[in-house]
C-alpha positions in Angstrom: 52.4 154.8 138.1 56.1 155.6 138.6 55.4 156.7 142.1 53.9 153.2 142.9 56.9 151.7 141.4 59.2 153.4 143.6 57.3 153.1 146.8 55.5 149.6 146.3 57.4 148.0 143.6 55.8 144.6 143.8 52.4 146.3 143.3 53.4 148.0 140.3 54.1 144.6 138.7 50.8 143.1 140.2 48.7 146.2 138.6 50.3 145.5 135.3 49.4 141.8 135.2 52.7 140.3 136.0 51.7 138.2 139.1 54.6 136.0 139.7 57.1 138.8 138.9 55.4 140.6 141.6 55.6 137.7 144.1 59.5 137.7 143.4 59.8 141.4 143.5 57.9 141.2 147.1 60.1 138.6 148.4 63.2 140.9 147.4 61.4 144.1 148.9 60.6 142.4 152.1 64.5 143.0 153.1 65.3 146.7 153.7 68.4 146.0 151.6 66.4 144.4 148.9 63.9 147.2 148.5 66.1 149.5 146.5 67.2 146.8 143.8 63.2 146.1 143.8 62.4 149.8 143.1 65.0 150.0 140.5 63.9 146.8 138.8 60.1 148.1 138.8 61.2 151.5 137.4 63.2 149.8 134.7 60.3 147.4 134.0 57.9 150.4 133.6 60.0 152.0 131.4 60.6 149.3 128.9 56.9 148.5 128.9 56.3 152.2 127.8 59.3 152.0 125.3 57.7 148.7 123.8 54.2 150.4 123.5 55.8 153.5 121.7 57.7 151.3 119.1 54.6 149.2 118.5 52.9 152.4 117.8 55.7 153.6 115.6 55.9 150.3 113.6 52.2 150.3 112.9 52.1 153.9 111.7 55.2 153.0 109.4 53.3 150.1 107.9 50.2 152.1 107.2 52.1 154.7 105.5 53.8 152.3 103.6 50.5 151.1 101.9 
């Protein structure tokens, strides 16, 4: 998924179900200068999504142990 975010940033958004964001990223990616910011944006977004999932699992585990 990380390789997809670097090579085809718009597609990484589309695969994760963020269609509108993917379209905006595609418009940015069309220009050669805009490809690098689009790739960085996609990678950061992917890392944030992974961190959110990790945090959700941690919170759930903490709540289960509390009971």
